[in-house]
N, C-alpha and C positions, 0 to 999 in steps of 0.2 A: 503494500500500500504506500504509505509515506514514511520517511525517516526524519528524525530531527536530533542533531547532535549539538550539545552544549559543552564547550570547553572552559575551563577557568585557568587564569595565570596568576601566579603569586608575584606580584611586582612590590608589594609593600611588606610590612611585618607579617610574620606568619600568623594566620587566623584573622587578618584584617579583612573586614567585610563579611564575615561569617554571619548568616542569617539576613544577608542583605536580599531584599525582594527584587524581582525583575519581571520584565514582561516581554512577550515575543509578538511581533507583527507578521501576520501571515496572509499572503495573497496567493491564491491558487487559481490557475486557469488551464484548462485543457488545451491540447493542441488544436482541437476544432473550435475553440473559443467558448466552450460551455464552462460555466462557473461551477467549481467543485468545493467551494468553501464550506457549504452546509454539510456535505458528506464528512469533510475533514473535522468540523466541530462535533458532529454526532460521534465520531470514533474517539476523539479526545475525551468527551463527557463520559463515554462508556468505560474509559480507562481511569475515571475518578478525577480528572483534571478539571480545574475551574476555568471556564471560557466565558469571556465577556465580550460582547459586540460593542464597538464604539462607532458612534455617528460623529464624523469629523466635523461636519458643520456645526453641530451642537457644541463640541468642544472648543471650536474657534470662537463661537458667540460668547461662551462662558469666560474665555480668556480676555476677549476684548472688553466685556463688562467688568471684569476684575481689575483691569488696567486703567479704567476711567479714573480722572482725577475729581476728587470731591472737594468742594470749597465750603467752609463753614462761615456763617456770618456772624 
């Protein structure tokens, strides 16, 4: 099916970054152009992985709103 390999490199003190959370962005498209992301998500969830879909437009809107300057009178 699919494979995913995550490698770590120790560049700081030993055990620096232990427990550090991370995320992976996955985009899958078949050679014929069919989107296979739903199949991938189902397989990951069956393995017990936490999968969250992100709406990029909503994330950008939240970021822009958070960066607004507030003036107090």
